[in-house]
N, C-alpha and C positions, 0 to 999 in steps of 0.2 A: 923362120918366118921373117921376112923383111918388109918394113913399112916405110914408105917415103912420103913426106908431106911437104908442101910448098905453100906458103901464105902470101897473099897479095893484100895490100892495104890501099885505101883511097879516101879522098875527101871530095865533097861536092858543096856547092853554094850557088845561089842565084836569087834574083829579084822575082817578086810575084805580085799580082794585082787580083784582089777578090771583090766580088759584088754579090748581091742577092736580089731576088724578087720577093718583096715583103707585102703582105696584105693582112687586113684585120677583118675578122668576121663580125657582121652586125645583124641584129634581129630584123627580119623582113627586108633587108637590103642586099643580101648576099655578101660579097667581099669587097672591101675598099682598098685599092692599091695605094701604098704609101711610098713616098719618094725616098730613094736610097742613094748613097754616095759610095764610090769605090774607096778601098783602103789599100795603101801601098805597104808591102811587107817584104820579107825575105825568108829563105830557107837555107839551112846549112847542116852538114852532118859528116859522119865518118862511117866507113864500112870495111869489112874484111872478107876475104874469100880463102877458105882453107880447104884444100883438097885432101881427101882421105885415101881413096883408092879408085882408080879408073875415073868414072864420071860422077863420083859421089863427093859433094861439097857441103861445107857448113859455111853459111854467109850471114853473120851477125851484122847489124847496122843500128846506128842511133842518129836521130836528127831532130832539129827544131824547126818549126814552121809557124811563122807569124801571119795569121789570117784574121779576117773580120770584115765588117761593113758598118756604115753609119746609117741610121734611119731617122727621118723627120716625121714624127707622128702628128698628123693633122686631124685625126679623129680618134676618139677613145675606142678601145676594143672591149668586147663583151664576150666572155667574162674578163674582168680586169687581169692583165698579165704584165709582167715586167718586160 
């Protein structure tokens, strides 16, 4: 039995911008939209591609992604929440 394997490695990185639609529920008023601001971030990681036989691969990867948004609360929410 002969087994041949070949591993490929790679890295990736890049900027990203995230935002959200944020609203607070209020009694008898429905939902009140709150102002949000975008947040700049980045992502970076590493990956591998290891071939076992034919079209069978093992592809582990690890990455970090910095995401989020800023919200300006103009009205309190009910129930209170952070």
